[in-house]
A tleap script that builds the chain and sets N, CA, C and O, in Angstrom:
source leaprc.protein.ff14SB
mol = sequence {
  NMET ARG TYR ALA ASP TRP THR ASN ARG LEU
  VAL THR GLY GLY TYR VAL SER ALA LYS ASP
  MET ALA LEU PHE THR SER ALA GLN GLU TYR
  GLY ALA PHE TRP PHE THR PRO LEU THR THR
  ASN ALA LEU THR VAL PHE ALA VAL GLU ASN
  PRO ASP ALA ASP SER THR LEU LEU LEU ALA
  THR ARG ASN TRP HIE GLY PRO ALA ALA PRO
  ASN LEU ALA GLY LEU PRO PHE GLN LYS ARG
  GLY PHE ILE VAL PHE ARG LYS GLY GLY ASP
  GLY ALA ILE LEU LEU ASN SER GLN CYS GLN
  ARG THR ASP LEU ILE GLY SER GLY GLY LYS
  PHE ASN TYR LEU PRO LEU CPRO
}
set mol.1.N position { 0.598 -1.268 0.071 }
set mol.1.CA position { 0.027 -0.448 -0.304 }
set mol.1.C position { 1.623 1.134 0.085 }
set mol.1.O position { 2.744 1.173 0.593 }
set mol.2.N position { 0.418 2.316 -0.729 }
set mol.2.CA position { 1.042 3.211 -0.722 }
set mol.2.C position { 0.626 4.768 0.344 }
set mol.2.O position { -0.524 4.813 0.783 }
set mol.3.N position { 1.090 5.334 0.511 }
set mol.3.CA position { 1.103 6.438 1.328 }
set mol.3.C position { -0.552 7.215 1.088 }
set mol.3.O position { -1.498 7.602 1.775 }
set mol.4.N position { -0.142 7.127 -0.363 }
set mol.4.CA position { -1.938 8.219 -0.471 }
set mol.4.C position { -2.944 7.221 -0.510 }
set mol.4.O position { -4.111 7.605 -0.442 }
set mol.5.N position { -2.704 6.009 -0.606 }
set mol.5.CA position { -3.901 4.764 -0.700 }
set mol.5.C position { -4.110 4.317 0.843 }
set mol.5.O position { -4.902 3.410 1.098 }
set mol.6.N position { -3.365 4.987 1.893 }
set mol.6.CA position { -3.757 4.849 2.938 }
set mol.6.C position { -4.552 6.004 3.564 }
set mol.6.O position { -5.454 5.895 4.394 }
set mol.7.N position { -4.087 7.073 3.050 }
set mol.7.CA position { -4.880 8.345 3.596 }
set mol.7.C position { -6.361 8.368 2.907 }
set mol.7.O position { -7.430 8.583 3.478 }
set mol.8.N position { -6.069 8.006 1.121 }
set mol.8.CA position { -7.945 8.127 0.990 }
set mol.8.C position { -8.197 6.940 1.862 }
set mol.8.O position { -9.116 7.546 2.415 }
set mol.9.N position { -8.198 5.832 2.454 }
set mol.9.CA position { -9.020 5.082 2.595 }
set mol.9.C position { -9.778 5.141 4.349 }
set mol.9.O position { -10.882 4.726 4.702 }
set mol.10.N position { -8.680 5.825 5.183 }
set mol.10.CA position { -8.965 6.179 6.164 }
set mol.10.C position { -10.409 7.414 6.336 }
set mol.10.O position { -11.279 7.480 7.204 }
set mol.11.N position { -10.114 8.434 4.864 }
set mol.11.CA position { -11.083 9.118 3.973 }
set mol.11.C position { -12.279 9.002 4.241 }
set mol.11.O position { -13.160 9.471 4.962 }
set mol.12.N position { -11.972 7.786 2.999 }
set mol.12.CA position { -12.819 6.947 2.480 }
set mol.12.C position { -13.659 5.878 3.278 }
set mol.12.O position { -14.611 5.232 2.839 }
set mol.13.N position { -13.108 5.825 4.545 }
set mol.13.CA position { -14.064 4.737 5.374 }
set mol.13.C position { -14.337 5.035 6.384 }
set mol.13.O position { -14.357 4.274 7.352 }
set mol.14.N position { -14.756 6.828 6.397 }
set mol.14.CA position { -15.364 7.487 7.795 }
set mol.14.C position { -14.644 7.814 8.571 }
set mol.14.O position { -15.177 8.449 9.481 }
set mol.15.N position { -13.328 7.636 8.676 }
set mol.15.CA position { -12.303 7.378 9.979 }
set mol.15.C position { -11.844 8.871 10.328 }
set mol.15.O position { -11.339 9.229 11.392 }
set mol.16.N position { -12.071 9.513 9.430 }
set mol.16.CA position { -11.490 10.911 9.842 }
set mol.16.C position { -12.112 12.203 8.352 }
set mol.16.O position { -12.208 11.769 7.204 }
set mol.17.N position { -12.294 13.006 8.527 }
set mol.17.CA position { -12.614 13.805 7.679 }
set mol.17.C position { -11.508 13.959 6.701 }
set mol.17.O position { -10.366 13.621 7.013 }
set mol.18.N position { -11.830 14.530 5.352 }
set mol.18.CA position { -10.608 15.266 4.290 }
set mol.18.C position { -10.285 15.761 5.120 }
set mol.18.O position { -9.465 15.228 5.867 }
set mol.19.N position { -10.934 17.376 5.433 }
set mol.19.CA position { -10.485 18.477 6.581 }
set mol.19.C position { -9.450 18.282 7.568 }
set mol.19.O position { -8.619 19.115 7.930 }
set mol.20.N position { -9.624 16.792 8.061 }
set mol.20.CA position { -9.004 16.715 9.813 }
set mol.20.C position { -7.488 15.589 9.282 }
set mol.20.O position { -6.522 15.285 9.981 }
set mol.21.N position { -7.791 15.167 7.761 }
set mol.21.CA position { -6.472 14.136 7.177 }
set mol.21.C position { -5.454 15.466 6.840 }
set mol.21.O position { -4.374 15.454 7.430 }
set mol.22.N position { -5.676 16.365 6.123 }
set mol.22.CA position { -4.894 17.634 5.802 }
set mol.22.C position { -4.332 18.425 6.844 }
set mol.22.O position { -3.458 19.222 6.502 }
set mol.23.N position { -4.668 18.368 8.096 }
set mol.23.CA position { -4.699 18.967 9.453 }
set mol.23.C position { -3.339 17.700 9.366 }
set mol.23.O position { -2.509 17.770 8.460 }
set mol.24.N position { -3.322 17.345 9.708 }
set mol.24.CA position { -2.789 16.045 10.821 }
set mol.24.C position { -1.940 15.557 10.103 }
set mol.24.O position { -1.130 15.095 10.907 }
set mol.25.N position { -1.413 15.251 8.640 }
set mol.25.CA position { -1.251 14.971 7.752 }
set mol.25.C position { -0.036 16.312 6.822 }
set mol.25.O position { 0.682 16.132 5.838 }
set mol.26.N position { -0.249 17.548 7.643 }
set mol.26.CA position { 0.782 18.435 6.630 }
set mol.26.C position { 0.728 19.321 8.443 }
set mol.26.O position { -0.107 19.298 9.348 }
set mol.27.N position { 2.187 20.071 8.260 }
set mol.27.CA position { 2.438 20.980 8.478 }
set mol.27.C position { 3.293 22.532 8.037 }
set mol.27.O position { 4.120 22.756 7.154 }
set mol.28.N position { 2.739 23.329 8.968 }
set mol.28.CA position { 3.893 24.892 7.819 }
set mol.28.C position { 5.418 24.855 8.469 }
set mol.28.O position { 5.559 23.877 9.202 }
set mol.29.N position { 6.408 25.566 8.383 }
set mol.29.CA position { 7.414 25.230 8.775 }
set mol.29.C position { 8.329 27.058 7.942 }
set mol.29.O position { 8.664 27.613 6.896 }
set mol.30.N position { 8.304 27.126 8.760 }
set mol.30.CA position { 8.493 28.964 8.992 }
set mol.30.C position { 10.586 28.652 9.643 }
set mol.30.O position { 11.220 28.000 10.473 }
set mol.31.N position { 10.746 29.399 8.818 }
set mol.31.CA position { 12.380 30.211 8.676 }
set mol.31.C position { 11.811 31.075 9.139 }
set mol.31.O position { 10.866 31.254 9.906 }
set mol.32.N position { 13.034 32.049 8.146 }
set mol.32.CA position { 12.876 34.026 8.722 }
set mol.32.C position { 12.386 34.209 8.305 }
set mol.32.O position { 12.362 33.790 7.147 }
set mol.33.N position { 11.212 35.260 8.926 }
set mol.33.CA position { 10.091 35.899 8.437 }
set mol.33.C position { 9.692 36.589 7.261 }
set mol.33.O position { 8.575 37.080 7.100 }
set mol.34.N position { 10.894 36.625 6.204 }
set mol.34.CA position { 10.315 37.214 5.284 }
set mol.34.C position { 10.329 36.023 4.170 }
set mol.34.O position { 10.133 36.426 3.024 }
set mol.35.N position { 10.470 35.037 4.278 }
set mol.35.CA position { 9.725 33.577 3.266 }
set mol.35.C position { 8.804 33.164 3.694 }
set mol.35.O position { 8.597 32.879 4.873 }
set mol.36.N position { 7.855 33.034 2.482 }
set mol.36.CA position { 6.914 32.334 3.119 }
set mol.36.C position { 7.154 30.870 3.141 }
set mol.36.O position { 7.962 30.209 2.489 }
set mol.37.N position { 5.904 30.342 4.412 }
set mol.37.CA position { 6.047 29.262 4.647 }
set mol.37.C position { 5.878 28.239 3.832 }
set mol.37.O position { 5.131 28.273 2.854 }
set mol.38.N position { 6.649 27.131 4.226 }
set mol.38.CA position { 6.405 25.249 3.357 }
set mol.38.C position { 5.297 24.910 3.763 }
set mol.38.O position { 4.866 25.715 4.589 }
set mol.39.N position { 4.786 24.270 3.606 }
set mol.39.CA position { 3.797 23.450 4.095 }
set mol.39.C position { 4.453 21.754 3.477 }
set mol.39.O position { 4.655 21.427 2.308 }
set mol.40.N position { 4.620 21.090 4.498 }
set mol.40.CA position { 5.221 20.089 3.970 }
set mol.40.C position { 4.249 18.671 4.399 }
set mol.40.O position { 3.074 19.039 4.382 }
set mol.41.N position { 4.329 17.446 4.709 }
set mol.41.CA position { 3.920 16.090 4.733 }
set mol.41.C position { 4.591 16.340 6.291 }
set mol.41.O position { 5.821 16.310 6.346 }
set mol.42.N position { 3.932 16.552 7.390 }
set mol.42.CA position { 4.512 15.725 8.846 }
set mol.42.C position { 4.493 14.598 9.549 }
set mol.42.O position { 4.840 14.808 10.711 }
set mol.43.N position { 4.122 13.031 9.234 }
set mol.43.CA position { 3.744 12.196 8.996 }
set mol.43.C position { 4.988 10.982 8.066 }
set mol.43.O position { 5.152 11.326 6.896 }
set mol.44.N position { 5.494 10.178 8.334 }
set mol.44.CA position { 6.385 8.575 8.578 }
set mol.44.C position { 5.227 8.131 8.865 }
set mol.44.O position { 4.649 8.491 9.890 }
set mol.45.N position { 4.458 6.873 7.598 }
set mol.45.CA position { 3.960 5.858 8.802 }
set mol.45.C position { 4.219 4.193 7.376 }
set mol.45.O position { 4.281 3.880 6.187 }
set mol.46.N position { 4.264 3.747 8.690 }
set mol.46.CA position { 5.126 2.792 8.518 }
set mol.46.C position { 4.251 1.428 8.136 }
set mol.46.O position { 3.167 1.523 8.711 }
set mol.47.N position { 4.314 0.507 7.563 }
set mol.47.CA position { 3.919 -0.694 7.145 }
set mol.47.C position { 3.633 -1.893 8.090 }
set mol.47.O position { 4.448 -2.686 8.564 }
set mol.48.N position { 2.373 -1.844 8.243 }
set mol.48.CA position { 1.315 -2.535 9.228 }
set mol.48.C position { 0.389 -3.459 8.400 }
set mol.48.O position { -0.139 -3.263 7.305 }
set mol.49.N position { 0.328 -4.861 9.498 }
set mol.49.CA position { -0.037 -5.733 9.064 }
set mol.49.C position { -0.923 -5.961 10.160 }
set mol.49.O position { -0.598 -5.393 11.202 }
set mol.50.N position { -2.364 -6.918 10.194 }
set mol.50.CA position { -3.535 -7.324 10.790 }
set mol.50.C position { -2.924 -8.208 12.050 }
set mol.50.O position { -3.386 -8.015 13.175 }
set mol.51.N position { -1.684 -9.362 11.801 }
set mol.51.CA position { -1.135 -10.015 12.828 }
set mol.51.C position { -0.050 -9.447 14.075 }
set mol.51.O position { 0.245 -9.775 15.224 }
set mol.52.N position { 0.355 -8.331 13.025 }
set mol.52.CA position { 1.416 -7.458 13.582 }
set mol.52.C position { 0.754 -6.953 14.784 }
set mol.52.O position { -0.337 -6.409 14.955 }
set mol.53.N position { 2.083 -7.408 15.880 }
set mol.53.CA position { 1.971 -6.797 17.355 }
set mol.53.C position { 1.289 -5.565 17.589 }
set mol.53.O position { 1.227 -4.766 16.654 }
set mol.54.N position { 0.608 -5.196 19.025 }
set mol.54.CA position { 0.036 -3.671 19.175 }
set mol.54.C position { 1.007 -2.931 19.480 }
set mol.54.O position { 0.596 -1.789 19.683 }
set mol.55.N position { 2.662 -3.073 19.680 }
set mol.55.CA position { 3.864 -2.804 20.092 }
set mol.55.C position { 3.883 -1.978 18.320 }
set mol.55.O position { 4.307 -0.826 18.228 }
set mol.56.N position { 3.655 -2.326 17.741 }
set mol.56.CA position { 4.273 -2.183 16.191 }
set mol.56.C position { 4.830 -0.878 16.128 }
set mol.56.O position { 4.987 -0.542 17.302 }
set mol.57.N position { 5.228 0.076 15.345 }
set mol.57.CA position { 5.160 1.156 14.975 }
set mol.57.C position { 4.126 1.668 13.769 }
set mol.57.O position { 4.081 1.050 12.705 }
set mol.58.N position { 3.343 2.782 14.001 }
set mol.58.CA position { 1.998 3.172 12.832 }
set mol.58.C position { 2.921 4.331 12.533 }
set mol.58.O position { 3.736 3.885 11.725 }
set mol.59.N position { 3.056 4.951 12.656 }
set mol.59.CA position { 3.516 6.535 12.166 }
set mol.59.C position { 4.480 7.298 12.884 }
set mol.59.O position { 4.731 7.101 14.073 }
set mol.60.N position { 4.931 8.018 12.298 }
set mol.60.CA position { 5.947 9.449 13.445 }
set mol.60.C position { 6.239 10.692 12.850 }
set mol.60.O position { 6.438 10.936 11.660 }
set mol.61.N position { 6.240 11.300 13.631 }
set mol.61.CA position { 6.934 12.615 12.376 }
set mol.61.C position { 7.832 12.749 11.456 }
set mol.61.O position { 8.885 12.279 11.889 }
set mol.62.N position { 7.964 13.193 10.296 }
set mol.62.CA position { 9.019 13.002 9.587 }
set mol.62.C position { 10.302 13.696 9.867 }
set mol.62.O position { 11.192 13.760 9.018 }
set mol.63.N position { 10.405 14.224 11.070 }
set mol.63.CA position { 11.626 14.727 11.685 }
set mol.63.C position { 12.598 13.357 12.459 }
set mol.63.O position { 13.808 13.584 12.437 }
set mol.64.N position { 12.283 12.318 12.964 }
set mol.64.CA position { 12.722 11.419 13.416 }
set mol.64.C position { 12.966 10.435 12.317 }
set mol.64.O position { 12.281 10.000 11.392 }
set mol.65.N position { 14.547 10.178 12.873 }
set mol.65.CA position { 14.728 9.215 11.523 }
set mol.65.C position { 15.099 7.725 11.871 }
set mol.65.O position { 15.833 6.995 11.206 }
set mol.66.N position { 14.241 7.320 13.419 }
set mol.66.CA position { 14.767 6.244 14.206 }
set mol.66.C position { 15.492 5.830 15.290 }
set mol.66.O position { 15.832 6.729 16.059 }
set mol.67.N position { 15.820 4.712 15.558 }
set mol.67.CA position { 17.044 4.701 16.485 }
set mol.67.C position { 18.384 4.601 16.454 }
set mol.67.O position { 19.033 4.122 17.384 }
set mol.68.N position { 18.801 4.970 15.564 }
set mol.68.CA position { 20.500 5.031 14.767 }
set mol.68.C position { 20.491 6.409 14.755 }
set mol.68.O position { 21.431 6.858 15.411 }
set mol.69.N position { 19.916 7.096 14.348 }
set mol.69.CA position { 20.142 8.512 14.333 }
set mol.69.C position { 20.444 9.156 15.782 }
set mol.69.O position { 19.831 8.833 16.800 }
set mol.70.N position { 21.154 9.813 15.745 }
set mol.70.CA position { 21.354 10.574 16.743 }
set mol.70.C position { 20.378 11.829 17.612 }
set mol.70.O position { 19.884 11.818 18.740 }
set mol.71.N position { 20.374 12.815 16.569 }
set mol.71.CA position { 19.128 13.287 16.728 }
set mol.71.C position { 18.164 13.522 15.713 }
set mol.71.O position { 18.430 13.122 14.579 }
set mol.72.N position { 17.042 14.127 15.936 }
set mol.72.CA position { 15.958 14.757 15.220 }
set mol.72.C position { 16.330 15.677 14.301 }
set mol.72.O position { 17.310 16.348 14.623 }
set mol.73.N position { 15.744 15.948 13.054 }
set mol.73.CA position { 16.091 16.287 11.711 }
set mol.73.C position { 15.042 17.016 10.790 }
set mol.73.O position { 13.984 16.386 10.793 }
set mol.74.N position { 15.000 18.184 9.975 }
set mol.74.CA position { 14.186 18.018 8.796 }
set mol.74.C position { 13.084 18.682 9.363 }
set mol.74.O position { 13.024 18.712 10.592 }
set mol.75.N position { 12.055 19.308 8.591 }
set mol.75.CA position { 11.089 19.482 8.146 }
set mol.75.C position { 10.119 18.679 9.242 }
set mol.75.O position { 10.530 17.671 9.818 }
set mol.76.N position { 9.053 19.121 9.425 }
set mol.76.CA position { 8.378 20.220 9.439 }
set mol.76.C position { 9.206 20.787 11.124 }
set mol.76.O position { 9.473 21.945 11.447 }
set mol.77.N position { 9.476 19.314 12.048 }
set mol.77.CA position { 10.275 20.083 13.247 }
set mol.77.C position { 11.087 20.802 13.904 }
set mol.77.O position { 11.139 21.815 14.602 }
set mol.78.N position { 11.748 19.932 13.452 }
set mol.78.CA position { 13.764 20.583 13.038 }
set mol.78.C position { 13.768 19.536 14.516 }
set mol.78.O position { 13.609 18.315 14.521 }
set mol.79.N position { 13.984 20.376 15.639 }
set mol.79.CA position { 14.931 19.137 16.750 }
set mol.79.C position { 13.806 19.515 17.739 }
set mol.79.O position { 13.865 18.994 18.853 }
set mol.80.N position { 12.866 20.296 17.486 }
set mol.80.CA position { 11.474 20.118 18.909 }
set mol.80.C position { 11.104 19.344 19.723 }
set mol.80.O position { 10.929 19.593 20.916 }
set mol.81.N position { 10.961 18.443 19.245 }
set mol.81.CA position { 10.345 16.843 19.183 }
set mol.81.C position { 9.938 16.125 18.371 }
set mol.81.O position { 10.010 16.208 17.145 }
set mol.82.N position { 9.485 15.377 19.012 }
set mol.82.CA position { 8.227 14.284 17.672 }
set mol.82.C position { 7.831 13.630 18.196 }
set mol.82.O position { 8.325 13.425 19.305 }
set mol.83.N position { 6.580 12.794 17.730 }
set mol.83.CA position { 5.456 11.847 17.845 }
set mol.83.C position { 5.237 10.709 17.242 }
set mol.83.O position { 5.205 10.692 16.012 }
set mol.84.N position { 5.009 9.323 18.126 }
set mol.84.CA position { 4.650 8.562 17.783 }
set mol.84.C position { 3.624 7.290 17.618 }
set mol.84.O position { 4.207 6.480 18.339 }
set mol.85.N position { 3.239 7.062 17.453 }
set mol.85.CA position { 2.125 6.589 17.278 }
set mol.85.C position { 2.012 4.873 17.153 }
set mol.85.O position { 2.479 4.687 16.029 }
set mol.86.N position { 1.695 3.710 17.624 }
set mol.86.CA position { 1.820 2.003 17.326 }
set mol.86.C position { 0.026 1.937 16.879 }
set mol.86.O position { -0.921 2.722 16.830 }
set mol.87.N position { 0.388 -0.005 16.525 }
set mol.87.CA position { -0.440 -0.009 15.959 }
set mol.87.C position { -2.093 -0.366 17.376 }
set mol.87.O position { -3.308 -0.386 17.184 }
set mol.88.N position { -1.454 -0.526 18.348 }
set mol.88.CA position { -2.761 -1.052 18.875 }
set mol.88.C position { -3.102 0.755 19.665 }
set mol.88.O position { -3.618 0.637 20.777 }
set mol.89.N position { -2.940 1.851 19.346 }
set mol.89.CA position { -3.551 3.374 20.094 }
set mol.89.C position { -2.737 3.748 20.802 }
set mol.89.O position { -2.990 4.769 21.441 }
set mol.90.N position { -1.818 3.282 20.930 }
set mol.90.CA position { -0.764 4.470 21.968 }
set mol.90.C position { 0.387 5.165 21.602 }
set mol.90.O position { 1.136 4.823 20.686 }
set mol.91.N position { 0.522 6.094 22.281 }
set mol.91.CA position { 1.400 7.161 21.458 }
set mol.91.C position { 1.752 7.991 22.045 }
set mol.91.O position { 1.056 8.091 23.056 }
set mol.92.N position { 2.768 8.976 21.978 }
set mol.92.CA position { 3.768 9.621 22.813 }
set mol.92.C position { 4.728 11.250 22.049 }
set mol.92.O position { 5.030 11.317 20.858 }
set mol.93.N position { 4.902 11.879 22.630 }
set mol.93.CA position { 5.667 12.916 22.764 }
set mol.93.C position { 6.885 12.723 23.286 }
set mol.93.O position { 7.103 12.188 24.373 }
set mol.94.N position { 8.186 13.405 22.078 }
set mol.94.CA position { 9.313 12.827 22.368 }
set mol.94.C position { 10.029 13.920 22.946 }
set mol.94.O position { 9.440 14.983 23.143 }
set mol.95.N position { 10.843 13.823 23.143 }
set mol.95.CA position { 11.937 14.937 23.506 }
set mol.95.C position { 13.191 14.480 22.055 }
set mol.95.O position { 13.042 13.394 21.494 }
set mol.96.N position { 14.083 15.226 21.712 }
set mol.96.CA position { 15.105 15.368 21.043 }
set mol.96.C position { 15.680 13.858 22.119 }
set mol.96.O position { 15.794 12.714 21.679 }
set mol.97.N position { 15.851 14.117 22.981 }
set mol.97.CA position { 16.959 13.302 23.299 }
set mol.97.C position { 16.235 12.151 23.923 }
set mol.97.O position { 16.455 11.578 24.990 }
set mol.98.N position { 15.545 11.996 23.234 }
set mol.98.CA position { 14.531 10.716 23.760 }
set mol.98.C position { 14.600 9.450 22.066 }
set mol.98.O position { 14.266 8.292 21.811 }
set mol.99.N position { 15.335 10.790 21.221 }
set mol.99.CA position { 14.901 9.753 19.683 }
set mol.99.C position { 15.387 8.507 19.746 }
set mol.99.O position { 14.635 7.651 19.281 }
set mol.100.N position { 16.571 8.081 20.245 }
set mol.100.CA position { 17.416 6.921 20.418 }
set mol.100.C position { 17.127 5.735 20.734 }
set mol.100.O position { 17.749 4.701 20.491 }
set mol.101.N position { 15.337 6.025 21.761 }
set mol.101.CA position { 14.983 4.929 22.247 }
set mol.101.C position { 14.700 4.005 21.404 }
set mol.101.O position { 13.810 4.279 20.599 }
set mol.102.N position { 15.419 2.498 21.306 }
set mol.102.CA position { 14.520 1.606 20.389 }
set mol.102.C position { 13.676 0.911 20.691 }
set mol.102.O position { 13.423 0.384 19.608 }
set mol.103.N position { 13.294 0.667 21.094 }
set mol.103.CA position { 11.743 0.115 22.332 }
set mol.103.C position { 10.371 1.201 21.288 }
set mol.103.O position { 9.208 0.896 21.025 }
set mol.104.N position { 11.327 2.741 20.848 }
set mol.104.CA position { 9.828 2.720 20.274 }
set mol.104.C position { 9.466 1.855 18.496 }
set mol.104.O position { 8.316 1.738 18.073 }
set mol.105.N position { 10.500 1.441 17.847 }
set mol.105.CA position { 9.482 0.356 17.007 }
set mol.105.C position { 9.019 -0.761 17.406 }
set mol.105.O position { 8.578 -1.457 16.492 }
set mol.106.N position { 8.954 -1.195 18.432 }
set mol.106.CA position { 7.745 -2.172 18.590 }
set mol.106.C position { 8.698 -3.714 18.794 }
set mol.106.O position { 9.897 -3.901 19.002 }
set mol.107.N position { 7.589 -4.607 18.632 }
set mol.107.CA position { 8.245 -5.689 18.515 }
set mol.107.C position { 7.610 -6.266 16.791 }
set mol.107.O position { 7.781 -7.352 16.236 }
set mol.108.N position { 7.439 -5.988 16.685 }
set mol.108.CA position { 7.403 -5.370 14.377 }
set mol.108.C position { 6.689 -6.103 14.438 }
set mol.108.O position { 6.125 -6.533 15.445 }
set mol.109.N position { 6.490 -6.574 12.724 }
set mol.109.CA position { 5.801 -7.720 12.339 }
set mol.109.C position { 6.769 -7.984 11.018 }
set mol.109.O position { 7.884 -7.465 10.972 }
set mol.110.N position { 6.227 -8.901 9.851 }
set mol.110.CA position { 7.211 -9.128 8.827 }
set mol.110.C position { 7.786 -7.553 8.104 }
set mol.110.O position { 8.932 -7.346 7.707 }
set mol.111.N position { 6.762 -6.681 8.083 }
set mol.111.CA position { 7.606 -5.138 7.701 }
set mol.111.C position { 7.829 -4.817 8.397 }
set mol.111.O position { 6.868 -4.066 8.567 }
set mol.112.N position { 8.577 -4.636 9.401 }
set mol.112.CA position { 8.577 -3.743 10.971 }
set mol.112.C position { 9.313 -2.569 10.479 }
set mol.112.O position { 10.137 -2.755 9.584 }
set mol.113.N position { 9.129 -1.407 10.935 }
set mol.113.CA position { 9.443 -0.409 10.882 }
set mol.113.C position { 10.261 0.084 9.358 }
set mol.113.O position { 11.330 0.694 9.353 }
set mol.114.N position { 9.366 -0.401 7.891 }
set mol.114.CA position { 9.249 -0.656 6.312 }
set mol.114.C position { 8.706 1.444 6.156 }
set mol.114.O position { 7.613 1.799 5.713 }
set mol.115.N position { 9.383 2.050 6.457 }
set mol.115.CA position { 8.215 3.440 5.958 }
set mol.115.C position { 6.993 3.196 4.560 }
set mol.115.O position { 7.658 2.680 3.661 }
set mol.116.N position { 5.724 3.344 4.139 }
set mol.116.CA position { 5.405 3.547 3.116 }
set mol.116.C position { 5.892 4.322 1.554 }
set mol.116.O position { 6.338 5.424 1.875 }
set mol.117.N position { 5.951 4.200 0.398 }
set mol.117.CA position { 5.994 4.954 -0.461 }
set mol.117.C position { 5.258 5.699 -0.469 }
set mol.117.O position { 5.245 6.544 -1.365 }
savepdb mol mol.pdb
quit
């Protein structure tokens, strides 16, 4: 499944409105005050299957690059913090200093920690 398919299924399935999906998946990044803010996709969604454990990583903000990366980086949140959600529905708002926690990706499954294209 591709990222666009995932978002489309959430909207057409009635789980979230198109307006709310646009808010969830986009953020504006402000640079210097004279630049027009950039709108960017705020999330990375990971492949998850039904038999995967509830602790399997479902999504994270795009500035988190996995537990091997020493720091957060990139649009839209830089090093200000990041958010993760797991298949089971639990989530967390975390600090840059917590970005190398290996427990964030969970026990995983067949496609553990594989971003949707």
